[in-house]
C-alpha positions as CSV (number, residue, x, y, z in Angstrom):
1,M,0.0,0.0,0.0
2,V,3.0,2.3,-0.5
3,V,0.9,3.6,-3.5
4,L,-0.9,5.8,-0.9
5,L,2.3,7.8,-0.6
6,S,1.5,9.4,-4.0
7,S,-1.3,11.4,-2.2
8,L,1.4,13.7,-0.8
9,P,3.6,16.2,-2.5
10,T,7.2,14.9,-2.9
11,T,8.6,17.2,-0.2
12,Q,6.1,16.0,2.4
13,S,6.6,12.4,1.4
14,L,10.4,12.9,2.0
15,T,9.6,14.1,5.5
16,L,7.2,11.2,6.1
17,C,9.7,8.6,5.0
18,H,12.4,10.1,7.3
19,R,9.9,10.0,10.2
20,V,9.1,6.4,9.4
21,V,12.8,5.5,9.6
22,D,13.0,7.6,12.8
23,G,10.3,5.4,14.3
24,L,12.0,2.2,13.1
25,C,15.2,3.4,14.7
26,G,13.6,4.0,18.1
27,Q,13.1,7.8,17.7
28,E,9.8,9.6,17.4
29,P,7.7,8.1,14.6
30,P,5.3,10.1,12.4
31,R,2.1,11.3,14.0
32,R,-1.3,10.4,12.6
33,E,-2.6,13.8,13.4
34,D,-0.2,15.4,10.9
35,Y,-1.7,13.4,8.1
36,S,-5.3,12.9,9.1
37,A,-6.6,15.1,6.3
38,T,-4.9,13.0,3.7
39,W,-5.6,9.4,4.8
40,S,-8.2,7.5,6.8
41,L,-7.0,5.6,9.9
42,K,-7.0,2.3,8.0
43,E,-5.0,3.9,5.0
44,W,-2.6,5.5,7.5
45,Q,-1.9,2.2,9.2
46,E,-1.5,0.3,5.9
47,L,0.9,3.0,4.6
48,L,3.0,3.0,7.8
49,H,3.1,-0.8,7.9
50,S,4.1,-1.0,4.2
51,L,6.8,1.7,4.5
52,T,8.3,0.2,7.6
53,A,8.3,-3.3,6.0
54,L,9.9,-1.9,2.9
55,F,12.7,-0.1,4.8
56,R,13.3,-3.2,7.0
57,L,13.5,-5.6,4.1
58,A,15.6,-3.3,1.8
59,A,18.1,-2.6,4.6
60,G,18.1,-6.1,6.1
61,N,18.6,-7.8,2.7
62,N,20.9,-5.1,1.4
63,S,18.7,-4.8,-1.7
64,S,20.0,-3.0,-4.7
65,D,18.5,0.3,-6.0
66,E,16.9,-1.6,-8.9
67,E,15.3,-4.1,-6.5
68,V,13.9,-1.3,-4.4
69,L,12.6,0.6,-7.4
70,A,11.0,-2.7,-8.7
71,S,9.1,-3.1,-5.5
72,L,7.9,0.5,-5.8
73,S,6.7,0.0,-9.4
74,N,3.1,1.0,-8.5
75,V,4.3,4.4,-7.1
76,S,5.0,7.4,-9.1
77,S,8.7,7.7,-10.1
78,S,9.3,10.9,-8.1
79,H,7.9,9.2,-4.9
80,A,9.8,6.0,-5.6
81,E,13.0,8.1,-5.9
82,T,12.1,9.8,-2.6
83,V,11.9,6.5,-0.8
84,L,15.1,5.3,-2.4
85,T,16.9,8.6,-1.4
86,V,15.8,8.1,2.3
87,L,16.9,4.4,2.2
88,K,20.3,5.3,0.7
89,A,20.8,8.0,3.3
90,R,19.8,5.9,6.3
91,R,20.5,2.3,5.3
92,E,23.2,1.8,7.9
93,E,21.1,3.4,10.6
94,I,18.3,1.1,9.9
95,R,20.6,-2.0,9.8
96,R,22.0,-1.0,13.2
97,A,18.5,-0.6,14.6
98,L,17.5,-4.0,13.3
99,L,20.7,-5.6,14.8
100,D,20.2,-3.9,18.1
101,R,16.6,-5.1,18.2
102,T,17.8,-8.6,17.4
103,N,20.6,-8.5,20.0
104,S,18.2,-7.1,22.7
105,I,16.3,-10.4,22.6
106,S,19.1,-11.9,24.7
107,S,22.6,-10.8,25.7
108,A,23.7,-14.4,26.1
109,T,26.2,-15.8,23.5
110,L,27.3,-19.4,23.0
111,Q,31.0,-19.7,23.7
112,D,31.5,-23.5,23.4
113,F,29.6,-26.8,23.3
114,D,30.3,-30.5,23.7
115,W,28.0,-33.5,23.0
116,Q,27.9,-37.2,23.8
117,L,25.7,-39.8,22.3
118,K,24.6,-42.5,24.9
119,L,22.5,-45.6,24.5
120,A,20.1,-46.2,27.5
121,L,19.7,-49.9,27.7
122,S,17.3,-50.0,30.6
123,S,15.7,-48.0,33.3
124,D,14.3,-48.7,36.8
125,K,10.9,-49.2,35.2
126,I,11.6,-50.8,31.9
127,S,14.1,-53.7,31.6
128,S,14.8,-53.3,27.8
129,L,14.9,-49.7,26.7
130,H,17.5,-49.3,23.9
131,T,16.9,-45.6,23.5
132,P,19.6,-43.3,22.1
133,L,20.1,-40.1,24.2
134,L,22.1,-37.0,23.3
135,S,23.9,-35.2,26.2
136,L,24.6,-31.6,25.2
137,S,26.8,-29.3,27.2
138,L,26.7,-25.6,26.4
139,D,29.0,-22.9,27.8
140,V,27.0,-19.6,27.6
141,R,28.5,-16.2,28.3
142,E,25.9,-13.9,29.8
143,N,26.8,-10.4,31.2
144,G,30.5,-11.4,31.3
145,A,29.9,-14.6,33.3
146,L,30.3,-18.1,31.8
147,R,27.4,-20.3,32.7
148,P,27.4,-24.1,31.9
149,I,24.1,-25.6,30.7
150,T,23.7,-29.3,30.3
151,M,20.7,-31.1,28.8
152,E,19.8,-34.6,27.8
153,M,17.5,-35.2,24.8
154,N,15.9,-38.1,23.0
155,R,15.6,-38.2,19.2
156,E,12.3,-36.2,19.1
157,E,13.6,-33.5,21.4
158,L,16.8,-33.2,19.4
159,N,14.8,-32.9,16.1
160,T,12.7,-30.1,17.7
161,L,15.8,-28.3,18.9
162,I,17.4,-28.6,15.4
163,S,14.2,-27.3,13.8
164,S,14.1,-24.3,16.2
165,L,17.8,-23.5,15.5
166,E,17.3,-23.7,11.8
167,A,14.3,-21.3,12.0
168,A,16.3,-18.9,14.1
169,N,19.1,-19.0,11.6
170,K,16.7,-18.1,8.8
171,V,15.5,-15.1,10.7
172,V,19.1,-14.0,11.4
173,L,20.0,-14.4,7.7
174,Q,17.0,-12.3,6.7
175,L,18.2,-9.5,8.9
176,K,21.7,-9.4,7.4
C-alpha cells in the first residue's frame, strides 16, 4: 500500500519517510494527526506498515537500488526516488537498529559446546529400553559470566531443537 504515498507532494513524502525511519530506529515516529486530512486511519496504518516493512527488508537484505525501485513500481517515479533517497541516506542506521533489536532479545552468547551420544539400555521401570540419548553441554556467556548448561534429549527432542535453531538461523540471515 505504498501507493498511498502518492497522495502527498514529494517534499512531504520525504519528511514522512524520514519520520518512518525515525520510528524504526527508536526515535519519534510520524504522528497520525499530521496526516489525518490525507488518509483515513486504515489507510494510514497500511501505509505506515508498508513503508516500515519496505525499509526493514531493503536494509536487512541489502537490496540494490533496482530491487527497491522494482518493489515500488506501482508508485510514481518521483515518490519512488524519494523512498530510495531516504533508504540510501539511512540504510546503515536502519541496519544498526535491526541488529540492536535482534541483540536485545538476549545478551547471552554461545562460547563453546560439547556433546555425547549415549544408549540407554534399561531403566528402573523398563528392563529393555535401547533408546539413544544426546547429552549436550553448552557454555553460555551472559553479562560477562560463563554459565554451563547441560541437557539430555531423546531423538524427538533433538529434532525439535534442530528445527528451532534452523528457524532462528533463517531469521538472522534475513536481517543481514
